[in-house]
PAZAPA-4460 file (N, C-alpha, C; in steps of 0.05 Angstrom, whole numbers, plus 32768, in hexadecimal, padded with zeros to 4 digits):
% residues 326
    n_x    n_y    n_z   ca_x   ca_y   ca_z    c_x    c_y    c_z   seq   type   mol
   80C9   7FFD   825D   80C8   7FE3   824F   80B7   7FE6   8236     1      M     A
   80C0   7FDB   8220   80B1   7FDC   8207   8097   7FCC   8209     2      A     A
   8082   7FD6   81FD   8069   7FC8   81FC   8067   7FB8   81E2     3      V     A
   8055   7FA5   81E2   8050   7F95   81CA   8033   7F98   81C3     4      M     A
   802E   7FA1   81AA   8013   7FA6   81A0   800E   7F94   8189     5      L     A
   7FFD   7F80   818D   7FF8   7F6C   8179   7FE0   7F73   8167     6      G     A
   7FDC   7F61   8154   7FC7   7F65   813F   7FAC   7F6B   814B     7      Y     A
   7FA3   7F5B   815E   7F89   7F5E   8169   7F86   7F78   8178     8      E     A
   7F9B   7F82   8184   7F9A   7F9B   8193   7F98   7FB3   817F     9      T     A
   7FA6   7FB0   8168   7FA6   7FC6   8155   7F8D   7FC8   8144    10      L     A
   7F7F   7FB1   8141   7F69   7FAF   812E   7F52   7FC3   8136    11      K     A
   7F4A   7FD2   8123   7F33   7FE4   8127   7F39   7FFF   8134    12      G     A
   7F52   8003   813C   7F59   801C   814A   7F5A   8034   8138    13      V     A
   7F66   8031   8120   7F68   8047   810D   7F55   8043   80F5    14      L     A
   7F46   8058   80EF   7F35   8057   80D7   7F45   805D   80BE    15      S     A
   7F3A   8056   80A7   7F48   805C   808E   7F4C   807A   808A    16      M     A
   7F37   808B   808D   7F3B   80A8   808A   7F51   80B3   809D    17      P     A
   7F51   80AA   80B6   7F66   80B3   80C9   7F82   80AB   80C0    18      D     A
   7F84   8093   80B5   7F9E   8089   80AC   7FA7   8099   8093    19      T     A
   7F95   809F   8081   7F9C   80B0   806A   7FA6   80CB   8074    20      I     A
   7F99   80D6   8088   7FA2   80F0   8093   7FBE   80EE   809E    21      D     A
   7FC4   80D8   80AD   7FDE   80D4   80B9   7FF4   80D3   80A3    22      L     A
   7FEE   80C5   808E   8002   80C2   8079   8006   80DC   8069    23      L     A
   7FF1   80EB   8065   7FF4   8104   8057   8007   8116   8066    24      E     A
   8005   8117   8081   8017   8127   8091   8034   811D   808F    25      R     A
   8037   8102   8090   8051   80F6   808F   805E   80FC   8073    26      A     A
   804F   80F9   805E   805A   80FF   8043   8062   811C   8040    27      F     A
   8053   812E   804C   805A   814A   804B   8075   814F   8059    28      A     A
   8079   8142   8070   8093   8145   807D   80AA   813A   806D    29      R     A
   80A4   8123   8060   80B8   8117   804F   80BF   8129   8038    30      E     A
   80AB   8135   802B   80B0   8147   8015   80C0   815F   801D    31      A     A
   80BD   8167   8036   80CD   817E   8040   80E8   8176   804A    32      G     A
   80F1   815D   8046   810B   8155   804D   810F   8151   806B    33      G     A
   80F9   814D   807A   80FB   814C   8097   80F9   812F   80A2    34      R     A
   80FE   811B   8091   80FE   80FF   8099   8115   80F1   808D    35      T     A
   811B   80D9   8098   8130   80C8   808C   8123   80AD   8087    36      S     A
   8125   80A3   806E   8117   808B   8066   812A   8079   8056    37      V     A
   812D   8060   8060   813F   804D   8052   8131   803F   803B    38      S     A
   8141   8034   8029   8135   8021   8016   8131   8006   8025    39      P     A
   8125   7FF3   8017   8122   7FD8   8023   813D   7FC9   8020    40      K     A
   8144   7FBC   8035   815B   7FAA   8034   8150   7F8D   8033    41      F     A
   8156   7F80   801D   814A   7F66   8018   815F   7F50   8019    42      V     A
   815A   7F3C   8028   816B   7F24   8029   815B   7F0B   8023    43      T     A
   8162   7EFE   800D   8154   7EE5   8006   8164   7ECE   8012    44      D     A
   8155   7EBA   801C   8162   7EA2   8027   8153   7E8A   801D    45      F     A
   815D   7E73   8022   8152   7E5A   8016   8134   7E57   801A    46      E     A
   812B   7E5E   8032   810E   7E59   8038   80FD   7E71   8032    47      A     A
   8108   7E89   802C   80F8   7EA0   8027   8109   7EB9   8025    48      G     A
   80FF   7ECF   8031   810E   7EE9   8030   8107   7EFA   8048    49      S     A
   8119   7F0C   804F   8116   7F20   8064   8119   7F3C   8058    50      M     A
   8107   7F4E   8060   8109   7F6A   8057   8108   7F7C   8070    51      R     A
   811A   7F90   8070   811D   7FA2   8087   811E   7FBE   807D    52      I     A
   810F   7FD0   808A   810F   7FEC   8082   810D   7FFE   809B    53      L     A
   8116   8017   8099   8118   8029   80B0   8110   8045   80A8    54      F     A
   8105   8054   80BB   80FF   8071   80B6   8100   8080   80D1    55      A     A
   8108   8099   80D0   8107   80AA   80E7   80F8   80C4   80E0    56      S     A
   80EA   80CF   80F3   80DA   80E7   80EF   80DE   80F9   8107    57      D     A
   80F3   810A   8106   80FA   811A   811E   80E3   812C   8127    58      P     A
   80D2   8135   8115   80BC   8147   811D   80A8   8138   812F    59      E     A
   80A4   811E   812A   8093   810F   813B   80A1   8104   8154    60      S     A
   80BC   8102   8152   80CC   80F9   8168   80D0   80DB   8169    61      G     A
   80CA   80CD   8153   80CB   80B0   8152   80DB   80A6   813A    62      Y     A
   80E3   808C   813C   80EF   807E   8126   80E3   8061   8127    63      A     A
   80E4   8054   8111   80D9   8038   8110   80E9   8027   80FC    64      A     A
   80EA   800E   8102   80F5   7FFA   80F0   80E0   7FE4   80EC    65      M     A
   80DD   7FDC   80D3   80CB   7FC5   80CE   80DB   7FAE   80C2    66      K     A
   80D7   7F96   80CC   80E3   7F7E   80C1   80CD   7F6B   80BA    67      A     A
   80CD   7F61   80A2   80B9   7F4D   809A   80C6   7F37   808A    68      Y     A
   80BF   7F1E   8091   80CB   7F07   8084   80B5   7EF5   807A    69      H     A
   80BA   7EEA   8062   80A8   7ED7   8057   80B5   7EBC   8054    70      G     A
   80A6   7EA7   805B   80B0   7E8B   8058   809F   7E7F   8042    71      I     A
   80AD   7E73   802E   80A0   7E68   8017   808B   7E54   801F    72      K     A
   8073   7E57   8014   805D   7E45   801A   804F   7E49   8035    73      G     A
   8059   7E5C   8045   804E   7E60   8060   8040   7E7B   8062    74      V     A
   804F   7E91   805C   8044   7EAC   805E   8058   7EBF   8069    75      G     A
   804F   7ED6   8072   8060   7EED   8079   8058   7EF6   8095    76      T     A
   806D   7EFE   80A5   8069   7F0A   80BF   8077   7F25   80BF    77      R     A
   806A   7F38   80CC   8074   7F54   80CD   8076   7F5E   80EA    78      Y     A
   808C   7F6B   80F0   8090   7F78   810A   809B   7F94   8106    79      V     A
   808E   7FA7   8114   8097   7FC3   8114   80A1   7FCA   8130    80      V     A
   80BA   7FD5   8131   80C4   7FDE   814B   80C5   7FFC   814B    81      T     A
   80BC   8008   8160   80BA   8025   8163   80CD   8030   8178    82      L     A
   80DC   8045   8171   80F0   8050   8182   80EB   806E   8187    83      Y     A
   80F2   8078   819F   80F2   8094   81A5   810C   80A0   819D    84      R     A
   810C   80B6   818D   8124   80C0   8182   8136   80CE   8196    85      L     A
   812B   80DB   81AA   813C   80EC   81BC   814F   80DB   81CC    86      K     A
   8148   80C2   81D1   815B   80B1   81E1   815E   8095   81D5    87      D     A
   8151   8090   81BF   8154   8076   81B1   8146   805F   81BF    88      G     A
   8135   8064   81D2   8128   804E   81E1   8114   803F   81CF    89      E     A
   8115   8025   81D1   8101   8015   81C4   80E6   8017   81D3    90      L     A
   80D2   8021   81C6   80B8   8026   81D3   80A4   800F   81CF    91      L     A
   80A4   8004   81B7   808F   7FF0   81B1   8097   7FDD   819B    92      A     A
   808D   7FC5   819C   808D   7FB2   8185   8070   7FAE   817D    93      M     A
   806B   7FB2   8163   8050   7FB1   8159   804E   7F9C   8143    94      L     A
   8038   7F8D   8143   8032   7F7B   812D   8030   7F8C   8114    95      D     A
   803E   7F85   80FF   803F   7F96   80E7   802C   7F8F   80D1    96      G     A
   801C   7F79   80D4   800B   7F71   80BE   7FF5   7F86   80B8    97      Q     A
   7FE7   7F8E   80CD   7FD1   7FA1   80C9   7FDD   7FBC   80C1    98      L     A
   7FF3   7FC4   80CE   8001   7FDD   80C7   8007   7FDE   80A9    99      I     A
   8012   7FC8   809F   801A   7FC6   8082   8002   7FC9   8070   100      T     A
   7FED   7FB9   8076   7FD5   7FBA   8065   7FC7   7FD5   8066   101      D     A
   7FC5   7FE0   807E   7FB7   7FF9   8081   7FC5   8010   8075   102      L     A
   7FE0   8012   8078   7FEE   8029   806D   7FF0   8026   804F   103      R     A
   7FF1   800D   8044   7FF1   800A   8027   7FD7   8014   801B   104      T     A
   7FC1   800C   8028   7FA7   8016   801E   7FA5   8034   8021   105      G     A
   7FAE   803F   8037   7FAB   805C   803C   7FBD   806C   8029   106      A     A
   7FD4   8061   8020   7FE4   806F   800C   7FD4   8073   7FF2   107      C     A
   7FC5   805F   7FEA   7FB3   8062   7FD3   7F9E   8077   7FD8   108      S     A
   7F95   8079   7FF1   7F82   808D   7FF9   7F8D   80A9   7FF7   109      G     A
   7FA7   80AC   7FFC   7FB4   80C6   7FFA   7FB3   80D0   7FDD   110      V     A
   7FBA   80BF   7FCA   7FB9   80C7   7FAE   7F9C   80CA   7FA5   111      I     A
   7F8A   80B8   7FAE   7F6F   80B9   7FA5   7F62   80D4   7FAD   112      A     A
   7F69   80DF   7FC4   7F5D   80F9   7FCC   7F64   810F   7FB8   113      R     A
   7F79   810B   7FA9   7F83   8120   7F96   7F7A   811B   7F79   114      K     A
   7F6E   8104   7F74   7F66   80FD   7F58   7F48   80FD   7F56   115      V     A
   7F3E   8111   7F48   7F21   8112   7F44   7F18   80FF   7F2E   116      A     A
   7F02   80F1   7F33   7EF7   80DF   7F1F   7EDA   80E6   7F1B   117      I     A
   7ED3   80EC   7F02   7EB8   80F5   7EFB   7EA4   80DD   7EF8   118      D     A
   7E8B   80E3   7EFD   7E76   80D0   7EF7   7E76   80B8   7F0A   119      G     A
   7E65   80A4   7F03   7E64   808C   7F13   7E7F   807E   7F13   120      P     A
   7E89   8076   7F2A   7EA4   806B   7F2C   7EA3   804D   7F2D   121      I     A
   7EAD   8040   7F18   7EAF   8023   7F18   7ECC   801C   7F1F   122      T     A
   7ECF   8006   7F2F   7EEA   7FFF   7F38   7EF0   7FE2   7F32   123      A     A
   7F09   7FDC   7F2D   7F13   7FC1   7F2A   7F28   7FBB   7F3E   124      G     A
   7F27   7FA4   7F4B   7F3A   7F9C   7F5F   7F47   7F81   7F56   125      V     A
   7F62   7F80   7F58   7F71   7F68   7F52   7F7C   7F5E   7F6C   126      I     A
   7F74   7F46   7F74   7F7C   7F3B   7F8E   7F65   7F39   7FA1   127      G     A
   7F68   7F27   7FB5   7F52   7F22   7FC7   7F5B   7F20   7FE4   128      S     A
   7F74   7F27   7FE9   7F7F   7F25   8004   7F7C   7F3F   8014   129      G     A
   7F8C   7F40   802A   7F8B   7F57   803C   7F90   7F72   802D   130      N     A
   7FA5   7F72   801C   7FAC   7F8A   800E   7F95   7F93   7FFC   131      Q     A
   7F89   7F80   7FEE   7F73   7F87   7FDC   7F5B   7F92   7FEC   132      A     A
   7F56   7F86   8003   7F40   7F91   8014   7F45   7FAD   801C   133      Q     A
   7F5D   7FB3   8025   7F64   7FCE   802E   7F64   7FE2   8017   134      K     A
   7F6C   7FD9   7FFF   7F6B   7FEB   7FE8   7F4E   7FF4   7FE3   135      Q     A
   7F3C   7FE0   7FE3   7F20   7FE7   7FDD   7F14   7FF7   7FF3   136      L     A
   7F1A   7FF1   800C   7F10   8000   8023   7F19   801D   8021   137      Q     A
   7F32   8021   801B   7F3D   803C   8019   7F31   804C   8002   138      C     A
   7F2E   803F   7FEB   7F23   804E   7FD4   7F06   8054   7FD8   139      L     A
   7EF7   8042   7FE6   7EDB   8047   7FED   7ED8   805D   8001   140      A     A
   7EED   8062   8011   7EEC   8078   8024   7EF0   8093   8017   141      S     A
   7EFB   8093   7FFF   7F00   80AC   7FF0   7EEB   80B1   7FDB   142      V     A
   7EE4   809C   7FCC   7ED1   809F   7FB6   7EB6   8091   7FBC   143      Y     A
   7EA1   809A   7FAF   7E88   808C   7FB0   7E88   8078   7F99   144      T     A
   7E8B   805F   7F9F   7E8E   804A   7F8A   7E72   8041   7F80   145      L     A
   7E70   803D   7F66   7E57   8034   7F5A   7E57   8015   7F59   146      D     A
   7E6E   8009   7F52   7E6F   7FEC   7F50   7E8D   7FE4   7F50   147      S     A
   7E92   7FCB   7F57   7EAD   7FC1   7F59   7EAE   7FA4   7F4D   148      V     A
   7EC3   7F9E   7F3E   7EC8   7F83   7F35   7EE3   7F7A   7F41   149      A     A
   7EE4   7F60   7F49   7EFD   7F56   7F55   7F05   7F3C   7F47   150      V     A
   7F20   7F3A   7F43   7F2B   7F21   7F39   7F41   7F17   7F4B   151      Y     A
   7F3F   7EFD   7F51   7F55   7EEE   7F5E   7F53   7ED2   7F51   152      S     A
   7F6A   7EC5   7F4C   7F69   7EAB   7F3D   7F5A   7E95   7F4C   153      P     A
   7F58   7E97   7F66   7F49   7E82   7F75   7F2C   7E8B   7F78   154      T     A
   7F1A   7E7C   7F6C   7EFE   7E83   7F6A   7EF2   7E88   7F86   155      V     A
   7EF8   7E77   7F99   7EEC   7E7A   7FB4   7EF6   7E94   7FC1   156      T     A
   7F0F   7E9B   7FBC   7F1A   7EB4   7FC8   7F0C   7ECD   7FBD   157      N     A
   7F09   7ECE   7FA2   7EFC   7EE6   7F97   7EDF   7EE7   7F9E   158      R     A
   7ED2   7ED0   7FA0   7EB5   7ED0   7FA8   7EB2   7ED9   7FC5   159      E     A
   7EC4   7ED0   7FD6   7EC4   7ED9   7FF2   7EC8   7EF6   7FF5   160      R     A
   7EDD   7F00   7FE6   7EE3   7F1D   7FE6   7ECB   7F2D   7FDD   161      F     A
   7EBE   7F25   7FC7   7EA7   7F34   7FBD   7E90   7F34   7FD1   162      A     A
   7E8B   7F1E   7FDD   7E75   7F1C   7FF0   7E7B   7F2D   8009   163      R     A
   7E93   7F2B   8014   7E99   7F3A   802D   7E9A   7F58   8028   164      E     A
   7EA6   7F60   8011   7EA9   7F7D   800C   7E8F   7F8A   8004   165      M     A
   7E7E   7F7B   7FF6   7E63   7F85   7FF0   7E54   7F8B   800A   166      T     A
   7E56   7F79   801D   7E48   7F7C   8036   7E54   7F93   8046   167      Q     A
   7E6F   7F95   8046   7E7C   7FA9   8056   7E79   7FC5   804B   168      Q     A
   7E7A   7FC9   8031   7E7A   7FE3   8025   7E5F   7FEC   801A   169      L     A
   7E4D   7FD9   8017   7E33   7FE0   800B   7E35   7FE7   7FEE   170      G     A
   7E49   7FDC   7FE1   7E4D   7FE0   7FC4   7E4E   7FC5   7FB7   171      V     A
   7E41   7FC1   7FA0   7E42   7FA7   7F93   7E5E   7FA0   7F89   172      P     A
   7E69   7F8A   7F93   7E83   7F80   7F8B   7E7E   7F66   7F7D   173      V     A
   7E87   7F63   7F64   7E82   7F4C   7F54   7E9C   7F3D   7F4E   174      T     A
   7E9E   7F23   7F53   7EB5   7F13   7F4C   7EB5   7F0E   7F2E   175      P     A
   7ECC   7F10   7F21   7ECF   7F0B   7F04   7EE6   7EF8   7EFF   176      V     A
   7EE7   7EED   7EE7   7EF9   7ED7   7EE1   7F14   7EDE   7ED5   177      A     A
   7F1B   7EF8   7ED3   7F35   7EFF   7EC8   7F3D   7F1B   7ED2   178      S     A
   7F57   7F21   7ED0   7F60   7F3C   7ED7   7F53   7F50   7EC3   179      V     A
   7F53   7F49   7EA9   7F48   7F5B   7E95   7F2B   7F62   7E9B   180      E     A
   7F1B   7F4E   7EA3   7EFF   7F52   7EA9   7EFC   7F64   7EC1   181      A     A
   7F0F   7F63   7ED4   7F0D   7F74   7EEC   7F13   7F91   7EE6   182      A     A
   7F25   7F97   7ED2   7F2F   7FB2   7ED0   7F25   7FC0   7EB6   183      V     A
   7F1E   7FB2   7EA2   7F17   7FBF   7E88   7EFE   7FD0   7E8D   184      R     A
   7EFF   7FE9   7E84   7EE9   7FFC   7E86   7EE6   8009   7EA1   185      G     A
   7EF7   8002   7EB4   7EF5   800D   7ECF   7F04   8028   7ED1   186      K     A
   7EF9   803A   7EE1   7F06   8054   7EE5   7F1B   8053   7EFB   187      K     A
   7F18   8040   7F0D   7F2A   803D   7F24   7F33   8020   7F26   188      L     A
   7F4D   801C   7F28   7F58   8001   7F29   7F6C   7FFF   7F40   189      V     A
   7F69   7FEA   7F50   7F7D   7FE4   7F65   7F88   7FC8   7F61   190      A     A
   7FA2   7FC6   7F5D   7FAF   7FAC   7F59   7FBE   7FA5   7F72   191      S     A
   7FB6   7F91   7F80   7FC2   7F89   7F99   7FC5   7F6A   7F9A   192      A     A
   7FCF   7F5F   7F84   7FD2   7F42   7F83   7FEC   7F3A   7F91   193      S     A
   7FED   7F20   7F98   8006   7F15   7FA2   8014   7F04   7F8D   194      S     A
   800D   7F08   7F74   801A   7EFA   7F5E   8038   7F02   7F5D   195      A     A
   8049   7EEE   7F59   8066   7EF3   7F59   8071   7EE7   7F3F   196      R     A
   8073   7EF8   7F2B   807C   7EF0   7F10   8089   7F08   7F02   197      T     A
   809D   7F03   7EF2   80A9   7F19   7EE3   8097   7F23   7ECD   198      P     A
   8082   7F14   7EC6   806F   7F1D   7EB2   8058   7F2B   7EC0   199      E     A
   804F   7F42   7EB5   8039   7F51   7EC2   801F   7F42   7EC1   200      P     A
   800D   7F49   7ED3   7FF2   7F3E   7ED2   7FDE   7F53   7EC9   201      I     A
   7FE6   7F6C   7EC8   7FD4   7F82   7EC1   7FE0   7F91   7EA9   202      L     A
   7FD0   7F96   7E94   7FDA   7FA2   7E7C   7FCC   7FBC   7E76   203      Y     A
   7FDB   7FCF   7E6D   7FD1   7FEA   7E68   7FBB   7FEB   7E53   204      G     A
   7FBC   7FD8   7E40   7FA7   7FD8   7E2B   7F8B   7FD4   7E36   205      E     A
   7F89   7FCB   7E4F   7F6F   7FC6   7E5B   7F65   7FDF   7E6A   206      W     A
   7F75   7FF4   7E6C   7F70   800A   7E7E   7F69   8024   7E70   207      L     A
   7F5D   8023   7E59   7F58   803C   7E4A   7F44   804E   7E58   208      S     A
   7F33   8044   7E6A   7F20   8054   7E79   7F29   805B   7E95   209      D     A
   7F41   8052   7E9D   7F4A   8055   7EB8   7F54   8071   7EBE   210      C     A
   7F4B   807C   7ED4   7F55   8096   7EDD   7F6A   8093   7EF3   211      R     A
   7F67   807F   7F04   7F7B   807A   7F19   7F81   805D   7F1C   212      L     A
   7F9A   8055   7F19   7FA4   803A   7F1E   7FB6   803A   7F36   213      L     A
   7FAF   802A   7F4A   7FBF   8027   7F62   7FCB   800B   7F61   214      C     A
   7FE5   8009   7F5C   7FF3   7FEF   7F5A   8004   7FEC   7F73   215      A     A
   7FFC   7FD9   7F84   8009   7FD7   7F9E   8013   7FBA   7FA4   216      V     A
   800F   7FA7   7F91   8015   7F8B   7F97   8032   7F84   7F97   217      G     A
   8041   7F8D   7F84   805D   7F85   7F81   8070   7F99   7F8D   218      N     A
   8083   7F90   7F9D   8098   7FA1   7FA8   80B4   7F96   7FA4   219      T     A
   80B7   7F84   7F91   80D1   7F77   7F8C   80DB   7F7E   7F70   220      R     A
   80F6   7F7F   7F6E   8103   7F86   7F54   80FE   7F72   7F3E   221      K     A
   80FC   7F58   7F46   80FB   7F43   7F32   80DF   7F3D   7F27   222      Q     A
   80CB   7F4B   7F32   80B0   7F46   7F2A   80A3   7F5F   7F1E   223      Y     A
   808D   7F5B   7F10   807E   7F72   7F04   8060   7F6C   7F07   224      A     A
   8052   7F81   7F10   8035   7F7F   7F13   8026   7F8A   7EFB   225      E     A
   8031   7FA0   7EF0   8024   7FAE   7EDA   8038   7FB0   7EC3   226      T     A
   802E   7FB2   7EAA   8041   7FB4   7E94   804A   7FD0   7E8F   227      D     A
   805D   7FD4   7E7D   8069   7FEE   7E77   8054   8001   7E6C   228      V     A
   8041   7FF7   7E5D   802D   8008   7E50   801C   8017   7E65   229      Q     A
   8018   800B   7E7C   8009   8019   7E92   8017   8033   7E98   230      C     A
   8031   8033   7E9A   8040   804B   7EA1   8043   805D   7E89   231      F     A
   8046   8052   7E71   8049   8063   7E59   802F   8072   7E54   232      R     A
   8018   8066   7E5A   7FFE   8073   7E55   7FF6   8087   7E6A   233      D     A
   8004   8087   7E81   7FFD   8098   7E97   8004   80B5   7E92   234      A     A
   7FF3   80C7   7E9B   7FFA   80E4   7E9A   800C   80EB   7EB1   235      S     A
   800B   80DC   7EC7   801D   80E0   7EDD   8021   80C5   7EEC   236      L     A
   803A   80C0   7EF4   8040   80A9   7F05   8048   80B3   7F20   237      V     A
   8039   80AA   7F35   803E   80B3   7F50   8049   809B   7F60   238      V     A
   805E   809F   7F6F   8069   808A   7F81   8067   8093   7F9E   239      V     A
   8064   807F   7FAF   8063   8086   7FCC   807F   808D   7FD6   240      D     A
   8094   8082   7FCA   80B0   8088   7FD1   80C1   8085   7FB8   241      T     A
   80D6   8096   7FB7   80E8   8094   7F9F   80F6   8079   7F9E   242      L     A
   80F8   806B   7FB5   8103   8050   7FB5   80F4   803D   7FA3   243      H     A
   80DB   8044   7F9D   80CB   8033   7F8B   80D7   802F   7F70   244      A     A
   80E5   8044   7F67   80F1   8043   7F4C   8107   802D   7F4A   245      L     A
   8112   8025   7F61   8125   8010   7F61   811A   7FF5   7F6B   246      E     A
   8105   7FF7   7F7C   80FC   7FDF   7F8A   80E6   7FD0   7F7B   247      E     A
   80D8   7FDC   7F68   80C2   7FCF   7F5A   80CA   7FC8   7F3E   248      A     A
   80C8   7FAF   7F37   80D1   7FA6   7F1C   80C3   7FB4   7F06   249      G     A
   80A8   7FB8   7F08   809A   7FC5   7EF2   80A3   7FE2   7EEE   250      E     A
   80AA   7FF0   7F04   80B4   800B   7F00   80D0   800B   7EF4   251      L     A
   80E0   7FF9   7EFC   80FB   7FF6   7EF0   80F9   7FF2   7ED2   252      R     A
   80E6   7FE0   7ECA   80E2   7FDB   7EAD   80D8   7FF4   7E9F   253      Q     A
   80C5   8002   7EAC   80B9   801A   7E9F   80CE   8030   7E9C   254      A     A
   80DE   8034   7EB1   80F3   8049   7EAF   8107   8042   7E9A   255      V     A
   810F   8029   7E98   8123   8020   7E84   8117   8024   7E68   256      A     A
   80FD   8021   7E65   80F0   8024   7E4B   80EA   8041   7E44   257      A     A
   80F0   8054   7E56   80EB   8070   7E51   80CE   8078   7E55   258      G     A
   80BE   8066   7E62   80A2   806B   7E66   809B   807D   7E7E   259      A     A
   80B0   8082   7E8F   80AB   8093   7EA7   80C1   80A8   7EA9   260      V     A
   80C2   80BB   7E97   80D6   80D1   7E99   80D2   80E1   7EB3   261      P     A
   80E6   80EE   7EBC   80E4   80FE   7ED5   80CD   8112   7ED3   262      E     A
   80C8   811C   7EBC   80B2   8130   7EB9   8097   8124   7EBE   263      S     A
   8095   810A   7EBF   807B   80FD   7EC3   807A   80EE   7EDD   264      K     A
   808C   80F5   7EF0   808D   80E7   7F0A   8087   80FB   7F20   265      R     A
   807C   80F0   7F36   8079   8100   7F4F   8077   80ED   7F66   266      A     A
   807D   80F7   7F7E   8079   80E8   7F96   805F   80F0   7FA4   267      T     A
   8056   80DF   7FB6   803E   80E7   7FC5   8043   8100   7FD5   268      L     A
   805C   8103   7FDF   8063   811B   7FEE   8060   8134   7FDD   269      G     A
   8069   8133   7FC4   8066   814A   7FB2   8049   8150   7FAC   270      Q     A
   8039   813B   7FAA   801C   813F   7FA4   800F   814C   7FBC   271      I     A
   8015   8142   7FD4   8008   814C   7FED   800F   8169   7FF2   272      V     A
   8028   8170   7FED   8031   818C   7FF3   802B   819F   7FDC   273      T     A
   8023   8195   7FC5   801D   81A7   7FAE   8035   81AC   7F9D   274      G     A
   804C   819F   7FA2   8063   81A3   7F92   805F   8196   7F76   275      A     A
   804D   8183   7F74   8045   8177   7F5B   8026   8175   7F5B   276      A     A
   801B   8177   7F43   7FFD   8177   7F42   7FF4   8160   7F30   277      S     A
   7FDB   8159   7F34   7FCE   8143   7F25   7FC2   814F   7F0B   278      I     A
   7FCA   8144   7EF4   7FBD   814D   7EDB   7F9F   8149   7EDB   279      P     A
   7F91   815B   7ECD   7F74   815A   7ECD   7F6A   8142   7EBD   280      D     A
   7F7A   8138   7EAA   7F71   8122   7E99   7F86   810C   7E99   281      K     A
   7F7E   80F5   7E8F   7F91   80DF   7E8C   7F92   80CD   7EA4   282      G     A
   7FA0   80B7   7EA1   7FA2   80A3   7EB7   7FB9   80AB   7ECA   283      M     A
   7FB3   80A9   7EE4   7FC8   80AC   7EF8   7FCF   8090   7F02   284      I     A
   7FE8   808A   7F01   7FF2   8070   7F0B   8000   8075   7F25   285      V     A
   7FF7   8067   7F3A   8004   8069   7F54   8011   804E   7F5A   286      F     A
   802B   804F   7F5E   803A   8036   7F65   8044   8039   7F81   287      K     A
   803D   8025   7F92   8045   8026   7FAE   8056   800D   7FB4   288      S     A
   806C   8011   7FC2   807C   7FFB   7FCC   807E   7FFB   7FEB   289      V     A
   8074   8011   7FF7   8075   8013   8014   808F   801E   801E   290      G     A
   808E   802B   8035   80A7   8035   8042   80A3   8034   8060   291      S     A
   80B9   8035   806E   80B8   8034   808B   80AC   804E   8096   292      A     A
   80AD   8064   8087   80A0   807C   8090   8082   8078   8094   293      L     A
   8076   8069   8082   8059   8063   8084   8054   8052   809C   294      Q     A
   8065   803D   80A0   8062   802C   80B8   8066   803D   80D1   295      D     A
   8079   804F   80D1   807F   8060   80E8   8067   8071   80EF   296      L     A
   805A   807D   80DB   8043   808F   80E1   802D   8080   80EF   297      A     A
   8028   8067   80E7   8013   8057   80F4   801C   804D   810F   298      L     A
   8034   8043   8110   803E   8038   812A   803E   804E   813F   299      A     A
   8046   8066   8138   8046   807C   814B   802A   8081   8156   300      T     A
   8016   8082   8144   7FFB   8087   814C   7FF0   8071   815E   301      R     A
   7FF5   8058   8156   7FED   8042   8166   7FF9   8043   8182   302      Y     A
   8013   8049   8184   8020   804A   819E   8015   8061   81AF   303      Y     A
   8010   8078   81A3   8006   808E   81B2   7FE9   8089   81BC   304      E     A
   7FDA   8079   81AC   7FBF   8073   81B5   7FBD   805C   81C8   305      L     A
   7FCF   8048   81C5   7FCC   802F   81D4   7FE3   8028   81E7   306      L     A
   7FFB   8030   81E0   8012   8025   81EE   8022   8037   8200   307      G     A
   801B   8050   8201   802B   8063   8210   8020   8068   822C   308      S     A
   800D   8057   8235   8002   805B   8250   8015   804D   8264   309      R     A
   8019   8059   827B   802B   804D   828F   8020   8032   8297   310      P     A
   8033   801F   8299   802C   8004   82A2   801D   7FF3   828D   311      G     A
   801D   7FFC   8274   800E   7FED   8260   801B   7FD1   825C   312      W     A
   800C   7FBC   825C   8018   7FA1   825B   801E   7F98   823F   313      P     A
   802B   7F81   823D   802D   7F73   8224   8010   7F69   821D   314      V     A
   8007   7F71   8205   7FEA   7F6D   8200   7FE4   7F54   81F0   315      V     A
   7FF1   7F4F   81DA   7FEC   7F37   81CB   8003   7F31   81B8   316      D     A
   8001   7F1A   81AB   8018   7F10   819B   801E   7F23   8184   317      E     A
   8038   7F28   8180   8042   7F37   8169   804E   7F24   8154   318      V     A
   8048   7F2A   813B   8053   7F19   8126   803F   7F05   811B   319      G     A
   8026   7F0F   8116   8011   7EFD   810B   8019   7EF5   80EE   320      S     A
   800F   7EDE   80E6   8015   7ED4   80CC   8001   7EDB   80B7   321      L     A
   800B   7EE6   80A1   7FF9   7EEB   808A   7FFF   7ED7   8074   322      R     A
   7FED   7EC6   806D   7FF1   7EB2   8059   7FEC   7EBE   803D   323      K     A
   7FFB   7EB3   8029   7FF6   7EBD   800E   7FD9   7EB8   8005   324      P     A
   7FCE   7ECB   7FF8   7FB2   7EC8   7FEE   7FB0   7ED6   7FD3   325      L     A
   7FAE   7EC6   7FBE   7FAD   7ED1   7FA3   7F9F   7EBE   7F91   326      W     A
***
């Protein structure tokens, strides 16, 4: 019988460094052609949208599907289902909120481990929700941060974020009043907003000092998080999956403008395996849209740690609600 692993059961089980390790291994298998990964299948409906994605990893012996739906004005719920490949048995249903946030942060950790940044490292964060928290946690696990600035349009949200992350990381995090103030002059920038607009919120002209930009907020064709100049000014553009070139509006715009030629692109799998290398100078732009392979890597580890024991019961509710926070 399939087990159910809810948010409270999963919380605190995997550390950020362990999660980065898991994803590095998964990306290496993907780069070697040993996995199958679908694009996102998106269905919009009157009240919101549903997105479904799937991946299989024969080397691990598992496959997973993630479905997540958002209801306008309410929020998003995520569910990951884990299957055993040898017989197709459904093994587990897992709450996907923490899996999504953790693997998105850890993907930025994978690229961060490969990008050296000299001197005191100043960081700018756009957003104040779960994704923004995981981005900063992940980057703080790789780099020694000197200071951080955060912007979110709701004053109370950015002040809460600054207060909580300062206490958690032991690094001064300062709330600021604009995106530009958060990122200008920073060597490290993480954009994890929930803004949904065809007009970008982050502009390349503000990033002259940036060594690594991790843009993880937008995953839809009709929206853009960063402008074309961010990609044009990059010495290398790294994506977590090639599906990003079709799924992210800012990348579609940048490719159409000729700002991301094939000679300036790489996947995380290519970086991890050494098939592509990080330039010594210039800005590295990392664009993440997420994939079911990333969800699968975490779901597998959670199941092996928590859910594969004989007689394991239904533990807690699956499908927790994440409300919009921007």
